[in-house]
PyMOL Python script that loads the backbone (N, CA, C, O; Angstrom):
from pymol import cmd

cmd.read_pdbstr("""\
ATOM      1  N   UNK A   1       1.311  11.504   5.096  1.00  0.00           N
ATOM      2  CA  UNK A   1       0.820  12.413   4.364  1.00  0.00           C
ATOM      3  C   UNK A   1       1.475  12.427   2.785  1.00  0.00           C
ATOM      4  O   UNK A   1       2.666  12.187   2.584  1.00  0.00           O
ATOM      5  N   UNK A   2       0.728  12.674   1.953  1.00  0.00           N
ATOM      6  CA  UNK A   2       1.218  12.610   0.465  1.00  0.00           C
ATOM      7  C   UNK A   2       0.783  13.880  -0.101  1.00  0.00           C
ATOM      8  O   UNK A   2      -0.366  13.903  -0.540  1.00  0.00           O
ATOM      9  N   UNK A   3       1.478  14.935  -0.173  1.00  0.00           N
ATOM     10  CA  UNK A   3       1.212  16.186  -0.810  1.00  0.00           C
ATOM     11  C   UNK A   3       1.357  16.282  -2.156  1.00  0.00           C
ATOM     12  O   UNK A   3       2.498  16.540  -2.539  1.00  0.00           O
ATOM     13  N   UNK A   4       0.402  16.127  -3.088  1.00  0.00           N
ATOM     14  CA  UNK A   4       0.670  16.135  -4.620  1.00  0.00           C
ATOM     15  C   UNK A   4      -0.620  16.709  -5.181  1.00  0.00           C
ATOM     16  O   UNK A   4      -1.647  16.813  -4.509  1.00  0.00           O
ATOM     17  N   UNK A   5      -0.516  17.053  -6.371  1.00  0.00           N
ATOM     18  CA  UNK A   5      -1.524  17.528  -7.342  1.00  0.00           C
ATOM     19  C   UNK A   5      -1.752  16.659  -8.433  1.00  0.00           C
ATOM     20  O   UNK A   5      -0.777  16.117  -8.952  1.00  0.00           O
ATOM     21  N   UNK A   6      -3.012  16.419  -8.905  1.00  0.00           N
ATOM     22  CA  UNK A   6      -3.318  15.771 -10.214  1.00  0.00           C
ATOM     23  C   UNK A   6      -3.983  16.647 -10.921  1.00  0.00           C
ATOM     24  O   UNK A   6      -4.924  17.265 -10.421  1.00  0.00           O
ATOM     25  N   UNK A   7      -3.562  16.841 -12.282  1.00  0.00           N
ATOM     26  CA  UNK A   7      -4.242  17.486 -13.260  1.00  0.00           C
ATOM     27  C   UNK A   7      -4.386  16.646 -14.615  1.00  0.00           C
ATOM     28  O   UNK A   7      -3.426  16.179 -15.229  1.00  0.00           O
ATOM     29  N   UNK A   8      -5.735  16.522 -14.992  1.00  0.00           N
ATOM     30  CA  UNK A   8      -6.078  15.916 -16.326  1.00  0.00           C
ATOM     31  C   UNK A   8      -6.393  17.064 -17.218  1.00  0.00           C
ATOM     32  O   UNK A   8      -7.061  18.049 -16.901  1.00  0.00           O
ATOM     33  N   UNK A   9      -5.768  16.798 -18.508  1.00  0.00           N
ATOM     34  CA  UNK A   9      -5.961  17.891 -19.516  1.00  0.00           C
ATOM     35  C   UNK A   9      -5.868  17.286 -20.947  1.00  0.00           C
ATOM     36  O   UNK A   9      -5.416  16.154 -21.120  1.00  0.00           O
ATOM     37  N   UNK A  10      -6.281  18.022 -21.903  1.00  0.00           N
ATOM     38  CA  UNK A  10      -6.279  17.702 -23.345  1.00  0.00           C
ATOM     39  C   UNK A  10      -5.421  18.624 -23.982  1.00  0.00           C
ATOM     40  O   UNK A  10      -5.230  19.739 -23.495  1.00  0.00           O
ATOM     41  N   UNK A  11      -4.823  18.206 -25.159  1.00  0.00           N
ATOM     42  CA  UNK A  11      -3.887  18.950 -25.792  1.00  0.00           C
ATOM     43  C   UNK A  11      -4.629  19.127 -27.243  1.00  0.00           C
ATOM     44  O   UNK A  11      -5.072  18.116 -27.790  1.00  0.00           O
ATOM     45  N   UNK A  12      -4.758  20.336 -27.832  1.00  0.00           N
ATOM     46  CA  UNK A  12      -5.284  20.436 -29.259  1.00  0.00           C
ATOM     47  C   UNK A  12      -4.613  19.386 -30.214  1.00  0.00           C
ATOM     48  O   UNK A  12      -3.431  19.051 -30.151  1.00  0.00           O
ATOM     49  N   UNK A  13      -5.410  18.983 -30.980  1.00  0.00           N
ATOM     50  CA  UNK A  13      -5.228  18.188 -32.110  1.00  0.00           C
ATOM     51  C   UNK A  13      -4.416  16.759 -31.670  1.00  0.00           C
ATOM     52  O   UNK A  13      -3.547  16.214 -32.350  1.00  0.00           O
ATOM     53  N   UNK A  14      -4.884  16.337 -30.467  1.00  0.00           N
ATOM     54  CA  UNK A  14      -4.366  15.168 -29.784  1.00  0.00           C
ATOM     55  C   UNK A  14      -5.405  14.383 -29.108  1.00  0.00           C
ATOM     56  O   UNK A  14      -5.981  14.914 -28.158  1.00  0.00           O
ATOM     57  N   UNK A  15      -5.729  13.184 -29.467  1.00  0.00           N
ATOM     58  CA  UNK A  15      -6.921  12.444 -28.926  1.00  0.00           C
ATOM     59  C   UNK A  15      -6.810  11.820 -27.554  1.00  0.00           C
ATOM     60  O   UNK A  15      -7.763  11.303 -26.971  1.00  0.00           O
ATOM     61  N   UNK A  16      -5.560  11.908 -27.074  1.00  0.00           N
ATOM     62  CA  UNK A  16      -5.343  11.224 -25.767  1.00  0.00           C
ATOM     63  C   UNK A  16      -5.698  12.304 -24.650  1.00  0.00           C
ATOM     64  O   UNK A  16      -5.642  13.517 -24.855  1.00  0.00           O
ATOM     65  N   UNK A  17      -6.096  11.679 -23.365  1.00  0.00           N
ATOM     66  CA  UNK A  17      -6.257  12.418 -22.205  1.00  0.00           C
ATOM     67  C   UNK A  17      -4.706  12.334 -21.529  1.00  0.00           C
ATOM     68  O   UNK A  17      -4.066  11.286 -21.446  1.00  0.00           O
ATOM     69  N   UNK A  18      -4.264  13.579 -21.090  1.00  0.00           N
ATOM     70  CA  UNK A  18      -2.966  13.559 -20.422  1.00  0.00           C
ATOM     71  C   UNK A  18      -3.167  13.815 -18.846  1.00  0.00           C
ATOM     72  O   UNK A  18      -4.091  14.465 -18.356  1.00  0.00           O
ATOM     73  N   UNK A  19      -2.098  13.163 -18.127  1.00  0.00           N
ATOM     74  CA  UNK A  19      -2.203  13.331 -16.682  1.00  0.00           C
ATOM     75  C   UNK A  19      -0.885  13.834 -16.156  1.00  0.00           C
ATOM     76  O   UNK A  19       0.184  13.353 -16.533  1.00  0.00           O
ATOM     77  N   UNK A  20      -0.976  14.772 -15.313  1.00  0.00           N
ATOM     78  CA  UNK A  20       0.223  15.080 -14.614  1.00  0.00           C
ATOM     79  C   UNK A  20       0.035  14.819 -13.196  1.00  0.00           C
ATOM     80  O   UNK A  20      -1.076  15.039 -12.714  1.00  0.00           O
ATOM     81  N   UNK A  21       0.962  14.384 -12.479  1.00  0.00           N
ATOM     82  CA  UNK A  21       1.004  14.214 -10.885  1.00  0.00           C
ATOM     83  C   UNK A  21       2.156  14.813 -10.424  1.00  0.00           C
ATOM     84  O   UNK A  21       3.249  14.312 -10.689  1.00  0.00           O
ATOM     85  N   UNK A  22       2.036  16.059  -9.611  1.00  0.00           N
ATOM     86  CA  UNK A  22       3.151  16.672  -9.075  1.00  0.00           C
ATOM     87  C   UNK A  22       3.261  16.499  -7.636  1.00  0.00           C
ATOM     88  O   UNK A  22       2.312  16.659  -6.868  1.00  0.00           O
ATOM     89  N   UNK A  23       4.509  16.150  -7.264  1.00  0.00           N
ATOM     90  CA  UNK A  23       4.897  15.976  -5.798  1.00  0.00           C
ATOM     91  C   UNK A  23       5.783  16.915  -5.539  1.00  0.00           C
ATOM     92  O   UNK A  23       6.409  17.475  -6.439  1.00  0.00           O
ATOM     93  N   UNK A  24       5.927  17.178  -4.328  1.00  0.00           N
ATOM     94  CA  UNK A  24       6.873  18.135  -3.812  1.00  0.00           C
ATOM     95  C   UNK A  24       8.220  17.535  -3.502  1.00  0.00           C
ATOM     96  O   UNK A  24       9.138  18.242  -3.087  1.00  0.00           O
ATOM     97  N   UNK A  25       8.356  16.185  -3.707  1.00  0.00           N
ATOM     98  CA  UNK A  25       9.606  15.539  -3.483  1.00  0.00           C
ATOM     99  C   UNK A  25       9.585  14.492  -4.640  1.00  0.00           C
ATOM    100  O   UNK A  25       8.542  14.107  -5.169  1.00  0.00           O
ATOM    101  N   UNK A  26      10.938  14.035  -5.010  1.00  0.00           N
ATOM    102  CA  UNK A  26      11.142  13.020  -6.091  1.00  0.00           C
ATOM    103  C   UNK A  26      10.403  11.696  -5.793  1.00  0.00           C
ATOM    104  O   UNK A  26      10.412  11.334  -4.616  1.00  0.00           O
ATOM    105  N   UNK A  27       9.853  11.033  -6.571  1.00  0.00           N
ATOM    106  CA  UNK A  27       9.153   9.694  -6.204  1.00  0.00           C
ATOM    107  C   UNK A  27       9.890   8.775  -7.278  1.00  0.00           C
ATOM    108  O   UNK A  27      10.546   9.215  -8.221  1.00  0.00           O
ATOM    109  N   UNK A  28       9.681   7.440  -6.991  1.00  0.00           N
ATOM    110  CA  UNK A  28      10.117   6.380  -7.874  1.00  0.00           C
ATOM    111  C   UNK A  28       8.997   6.491  -8.983  1.00  0.00           C
ATOM    112  O   UNK A  28       7.810   6.702  -8.731  1.00  0.00           O
ATOM    113  N   UNK A  29       9.566   6.310 -10.319  1.00  0.00           N
ATOM    114  CA  UNK A  29       8.548   6.320 -11.487  1.00  0.00           C
ATOM    115  C   UNK A  29       7.845   5.039 -11.496  1.00  0.00           C
ATOM    116  O   UNK A  29       8.445   4.043 -11.094  1.00  0.00           O
ATOM    117  N   UNK A  30       6.681   4.957 -11.896  1.00  0.00           N
ATOM    118  CA  UNK A  30       5.846   3.762 -12.006  1.00  0.00           C
ATOM    119  C   UNK A  30       5.822   3.613 -13.450  1.00  0.00           C
ATOM    120  O   UNK A  30       5.852   4.596 -14.191  1.00  0.00           O
ATOM    121  N   UNK A  31       5.764   2.353 -13.898  1.00  0.00           N
ATOM    122  CA  UNK A  31       5.853   1.952 -15.378  1.00  0.00           C
ATOM    123  C   UNK A  31       4.710   2.653 -16.096  1.00  0.00           C
ATOM    124  O   UNK A  31       3.575   2.665 -15.620  1.00  0.00           O
ATOM    125  N   UNK A  32       5.049   3.284 -17.339  1.00  0.00           N
ATOM    126  CA  UNK A  32       4.280   4.026 -18.086  1.00  0.00           C
ATOM    127  C   UNK A  32       4.210   5.529 -17.926  1.00  0.00           C
ATOM    128  O   UNK A  32       3.639   6.268 -18.727  1.00  0.00           O
ATOM    129  N   UNK A  33       4.900   5.965 -16.716  1.00  0.00           N
ATOM    130  CA  UNK A  33       5.011   7.257 -16.465  1.00  0.00           C
ATOM    131  C   UNK A  33       6.502   7.910 -16.821  1.00  0.00           C
ATOM    132  O   UNK A  33       7.509   7.209 -16.731  1.00  0.00           O
ATOM    133  N   UNK A  34       6.562   9.212 -17.204  1.00  0.00           N
ATOM    134  CA  UNK A  34       7.815   9.931 -17.397  1.00  0.00           C
ATOM    135  C   UNK A  34       7.797  10.926 -16.323  1.00  0.00           C
ATOM    136  O   UNK A  34       6.731  11.323 -15.852  1.00  0.00           O
ATOM    137  N   UNK A  35       9.114  11.406 -15.855  1.00  0.00           N
ATOM    138  CA  UNK A  35       9.145  12.352 -14.937  1.00  0.00           C
ATOM    139  C   UNK A  35      10.054  13.435 -15.233  1.00  0.00           C
ATOM    140  O   UNK A  35      10.785  13.261 -16.208  1.00  0.00           O
ATOM    141  N   UNK A  36      10.166  14.599 -14.544  1.00  0.00           N
ATOM    142  CA  UNK A  36      11.054  15.528 -14.634  1.00  0.00           C
ATOM    143  C   UNK A  36      11.094  16.484 -13.367  1.00  0.00           C
ATOM    144  O   UNK A  36      10.019  16.821 -12.870  1.00  0.00           O
ATOM    145  N   UNK A  37      12.194  16.899 -12.867  1.00  0.00           N
ATOM    146  CA  UNK A  37      12.240  17.953 -11.827  1.00  0.00           C
ATOM    147  C   UNK A  37      11.894  19.375 -12.379  1.00  0.00           C
ATOM    148  O   UNK A  37      12.426  19.704 -13.439  1.00  0.00           O
ATOM    149  N   UNK A  38      11.212  20.076 -11.871  1.00  0.00           N
ATOM    150  CA  UNK A  38      10.875  21.472 -12.129  1.00  0.00           C
ATOM    151  C   UNK A  38      11.130  22.197 -10.784  1.00  0.00           C
ATOM    152  O   UNK A  38      11.144  21.561  -9.730  1.00  0.00           O
ATOM    153  N   UNK A  39      11.344  23.624 -10.835  1.00  0.00           N
ATOM    154  CA  UNK A  39      11.600  24.246  -9.549  1.00  0.00           C
ATOM    155  C   UNK A  39      10.535  23.932  -8.460  1.00  0.00           C
ATOM    156  O   UNK A  39       9.328  24.115  -8.612  1.00  0.00           O
ATOM    157  N   UNK A  40      11.170  23.404  -7.267  1.00  0.00           N
ATOM    158  CA  UNK A  40      10.456  23.159  -6.055  1.00  0.00           C
ATOM    159  C   UNK A  40       9.294  21.956  -6.192  1.00  0.00           C
ATOM    160  O   UNK A  40       8.401  21.767  -5.366  1.00  0.00           O
ATOM    161  N   UNK A  41       9.474  21.301  -7.239  1.00  0.00           N
ATOM    162  CA  UNK A  41       8.489  20.030  -7.435  1.00  0.00           C
ATOM    163  C   UNK A  41       9.052  18.985  -8.360  1.00  0.00           C
ATOM    164  O   UNK A  41      10.122  19.178  -8.939  1.00  0.00           O
ATOM    165  N   UNK A  42       8.394  17.950  -8.501  1.00  0.00           N
ATOM    166  CA  UNK A  42       8.779  16.786  -9.394  1.00  0.00           C
ATOM    167  C   UNK A  42       7.360  16.424 -10.093  1.00  0.00           C
ATOM    168  O   UNK A  42       6.344  16.142  -9.457  1.00  0.00           O
ATOM    169  N   UNK A  43       7.455  16.479 -11.476  1.00  0.00           N
ATOM    170  CA  UNK A  43       6.133  16.115 -12.184  1.00  0.00           C
ATOM    171  C   UNK A  43       6.408  14.892 -12.926  1.00  0.00           C
ATOM    172  O   UNK A  43       7.433  14.743 -13.590  1.00  0.00           O
ATOM    173  N   UNK A  44       5.454  13.983 -12.807  1.00  0.00           N
ATOM    174  CA  UNK A  44       5.306  12.852 -13.496  1.00  0.00           C
ATOM    175  C   UNK A  44       4.105  12.973 -14.418  1.00  0.00           C
ATOM    176  O   UNK A  44       3.088  13.569 -14.063  1.00  0.00           O
ATOM    177  N   UNK A  45       4.239  12.385 -15.632  1.00  0.00           N
ATOM    178  CA  UNK A  45       3.114  12.623 -16.645  1.00  0.00           C
ATOM    179  C   UNK A  45       3.097  11.358 -17.555  1.00  0.00           C
ATOM    180  O   UNK A  45       4.084  10.650 -17.753  1.00  0.00           O
ATOM    181  N   UNK A  46       1.827  11.153 -18.099  1.00  0.00           N
ATOM    182  CA  UNK A  46       1.621  10.066 -18.968  1.00  0.00           C
ATOM    183  C   UNK A  46       0.404  10.397 -19.740  1.00  0.00           C
ATOM    184  O   UNK A  46      -0.303  11.335 -19.373  1.00  0.00           O
ATOM    185  N   UNK A  47       0.104   9.677 -20.811  1.00  0.00           N
ATOM    186  CA  UNK A  47      -1.270   9.629 -21.480  1.00  0.00           C
ATOM    187  C   UNK A  47      -1.951   8.543 -21.213  1.00  0.00           C
ATOM    188  O   UNK A  47      -1.349   7.497 -20.971  1.00  0.00           O
ATOM    189  N   UNK A  48      -3.299   8.605 -21.212  1.00  0.00           N
ATOM    190  CA  UNK A  48      -4.162   7.536 -20.934  1.00  0.00           C
ATOM    191  C   UNK A  48      -5.148   7.050 -22.215  1.00  0.00           C
ATOM    192  O   UNK A  48      -6.114   6.318 -21.997  1.00  0.00           O
ATOM    193  N   UNK A  49      -4.833   7.502 -23.505  1.00  0.00           N
ATOM    194  CA  UNK A  49      -5.544   7.411 -24.494  1.00  0.00           C
ATOM    195  C   UNK A  49      -5.958   5.952 -24.717  1.00  0.00           C
ATOM    196  O   UNK A  49      -7.080   5.752 -25.181  1.00  0.00           O
ATOM    197  N   UNK A  50      -5.274   5.061 -24.471  1.00  0.00           N
ATOM    198  CA  UNK A  50      -5.546   3.539 -24.959  1.00  0.00           C
ATOM    199  C   UNK A  50      -5.937   2.688 -23.764  1.00  0.00           C
ATOM    200  O   UNK A  50      -6.227   1.496 -23.862  1.00  0.00           O
ATOM    201  N   UNK A  51      -5.925   3.436 -22.534  1.00  0.00           N
ATOM    202  CA  UNK A  51      -6.133   2.731 -21.321  1.00  0.00           C
ATOM    203  C   UNK A  51      -7.728   2.573 -21.216  1.00  0.00           C
ATOM    204  O   UNK A  51      -8.498   3.453 -21.601  1.00  0.00           O
ATOM    205  N   UNK A  52      -8.125   1.396 -20.673  1.00  0.00           N
ATOM    206  CA  UNK A  52      -9.540   1.300 -20.496  1.00  0.00           C
ATOM    207  C   UNK A  52      -9.958   2.198 -19.335  1.00  0.00           C
ATOM    208  O   UNK A  52      -9.209   2.493 -18.404  1.00  0.00           O
ATOM    209  N   UNK A  53     -11.209   2.603 -19.470  1.00  0.00           N
ATOM    210  CA  UNK A  53     -11.674   3.625 -18.660  1.00  0.00           C
ATOM    211  C   UNK A  53     -11.653   3.159 -17.111  1.00  0.00           C
ATOM    212  O   UNK A  53     -11.387   3.979 -16.232  1.00  0.00           O
ATOM    213  N   UNK A  54     -11.929   1.879 -16.828  1.00  0.00           N
ATOM    214  CA  UNK A  54     -11.895   1.414 -15.667  1.00  0.00           C
ATOM    215  C   UNK A  54     -10.573   1.384 -14.982  1.00  0.00           C
ATOM    216  O   UNK A  54     -10.561   1.322 -13.753  1.00  0.00           O
ATOM    217  N   UNK A  55      -9.329   1.426 -15.733  1.00  0.00           N
ATOM    218  CA  UNK A  55      -7.973   1.263 -15.153  1.00  0.00           C
ATOM    219  C   UNK A  55      -7.503   2.716 -15.092  1.00  0.00           C
ATOM    220  O   UNK A  55      -6.418   2.846 -14.525  1.00  0.00           O
ATOM    221  N   UNK A  56      -8.028   3.761 -15.513  1.00  0.00           N
ATOM    222  CA  UNK A  56      -7.275   5.020 -15.622  1.00  0.00           C
ATOM    223  C   UNK A  56      -7.004   5.501 -14.037  1.00  0.00           C
ATOM    224  O   UNK A  56      -5.909   5.922 -13.664  1.00  0.00           O
ATOM    225  N   UNK A  57      -8.137   5.377 -13.194  1.00  0.00           N
ATOM    226  CA  UNK A  57      -7.738   5.798 -11.863  1.00  0.00           C
ATOM    227  C   UNK A  57      -6.727   4.934 -11.094  1.00  0.00           C
ATOM    228  O   UNK A  57      -6.061   5.440 -10.191  1.00  0.00           O
ATOM    229  N   UNK A  58      -6.595   3.617 -11.440  1.00  0.00           N
ATOM    230  CA  UNK A  58      -5.612   2.708 -10.783  1.00  0.00           C
ATOM    231  C   UNK A  58      -4.209   3.158 -11.226  1.00  0.00           C
ATOM    232  O   UNK A  58      -3.249   2.981 -10.477  1.00  0.00           O
ATOM    233  N   UNK A  59      -4.058   3.809 -12.581  1.00  0.00           N
ATOM    234  CA  UNK A  59      -2.695   4.152 -12.965  1.00  0.00           C
ATOM    235  C   UNK A  59      -2.425   5.482 -12.153  1.00  0.00           C
ATOM    236  O   UNK A  59      -1.328   5.614 -11.608  1.00  0.00           O
ATOM    237  N   UNK A  60      -3.458   6.550 -12.044  1.00  0.00           N
ATOM    238  CA  UNK A  60      -3.195   7.556 -11.205  1.00  0.00           C
ATOM    239  C   UNK A  60      -2.860   7.418  -9.922  1.00  0.00           C
ATOM    240  O   UNK A  60      -2.034   8.154  -9.382  1.00  0.00           O
ATOM    241  N   UNK A  61      -3.531   6.374  -9.267  1.00  0.00           N
ATOM    242  CA  UNK A  61      -3.433   6.079  -7.892  1.00  0.00           C
ATOM    243  C   UNK A  61      -1.794   5.485  -7.559  1.00  0.00           C
ATOM    244  O   UNK A  61      -1.113   5.825  -6.592  1.00  0.00           O
ATOM    245  N   UNK A  62      -1.497   4.764  -8.363  1.00  0.00           N
ATOM    246  CA  UNK A  62      -0.149   4.105  -8.494  1.00  0.00           C
ATOM    247  C   UNK A  62       0.820   5.123  -8.297  1.00  0.00           C
ATOM    248  O   UNK A  62       1.646   4.962  -7.399  1.00  0.00           O
ATOM    249  N   UNK A  63       0.851   6.317  -9.116  1.00  0.00           N
ATOM    250  CA  UNK A  63       1.588   7.418  -9.128  1.00  0.00           C
ATOM    251  C   UNK A  63       1.537   8.213  -7.958  1.00  0.00           C
ATOM    252  O   UNK A  63       2.535   8.593  -7.345  1.00  0.00           O
ATOM    253  N   UNK A  64       0.154   8.503  -7.603  1.00  0.00           N
ATOM    254  CA  UNK A  64       0.080   9.466  -6.357  1.00  0.00           C
ATOM    255  C   UNK A  64       0.755   8.715  -5.152  1.00  0.00           C
ATOM    256  O   UNK A  64       1.353   9.382  -4.308  1.00  0.00           O
ATOM    257  N   UNK A  65       0.682   7.425  -5.053  1.00  0.00           N
ATOM    258  CA  UNK A  65       1.147   6.850  -3.876  1.00  0.00           C
ATOM    259  C   UNK A  65       2.625   6.217  -4.105  1.00  0.00           C
ATOM    260  O   UNK A  65       3.118   5.415  -3.313  1.00  0.00           O
ATOM    261  N   UNK A  66       3.213   6.631  -5.173  1.00  0.00           N
ATOM    262  CA  UNK A  66       4.608   5.973  -5.362  1.00  0.00           C
ATOM    263  C   UNK A  66       5.562   6.578  -4.292  1.00  0.00           C
ATOM    264  O   UNK A  66       5.480   7.740  -3.896  1.00  0.00           O
ATOM    265  N   UNK A  67       6.546   5.594  -3.835  1.00  0.00           N
ATOM    266  CA  UNK A  67       7.310   5.793  -2.846  1.00  0.00           C
ATOM    267  C   UNK A  67       8.567   6.881  -3.223  1.00  0.00           C
ATOM    268  O   UNK A  67       8.945   7.051  -4.382  1.00  0.00           O
ATOM    269  N   UNK A  68       9.067   7.486  -2.218  1.00  0.00           N
ATOM    270  CA  UNK A  68      10.104   8.424  -2.438  1.00  0.00           C
ATOM    271  C   UNK A  68      11.141   7.746  -2.910  1.00  0.00           C
ATOM    272  O   UNK A  68      11.393   6.614  -2.496  1.00  0.00           O
ATOM    273  N   UNK A  69      11.960   8.434  -3.951  1.00  0.00           N
ATOM    274  CA  UNK A  69      13.070   7.943  -4.675  1.00  0.00           C
ATOM    275  C   UNK A  69      14.312   8.064  -3.734  1.00  0.00           C
ATOM    276  O   UNK A  69      15.421   7.700  -4.125  1.00  0.00           O
TER     277      UNK A  69
END
""", "prot")
cmd.dss("prot")
cmd.show_as("cartoon", "prot")
cmd.util.cbc("prot")
cmd.orient("prot")
């Protein structure tokens, strides 16, 4: 079981799409992602503005299924 949340959002005056993947446990970071611990969770994030549309889901999937750290 992989308990996580995926959020896609935009930021005003920023043309990129932002993605947060939140896990209940720390995971290994995947290339292109940054991460930080927050109370009771670990959030990894990235932007996908320059990513070809067909690859966005692949990048998200890689982080969702990242191994425990």
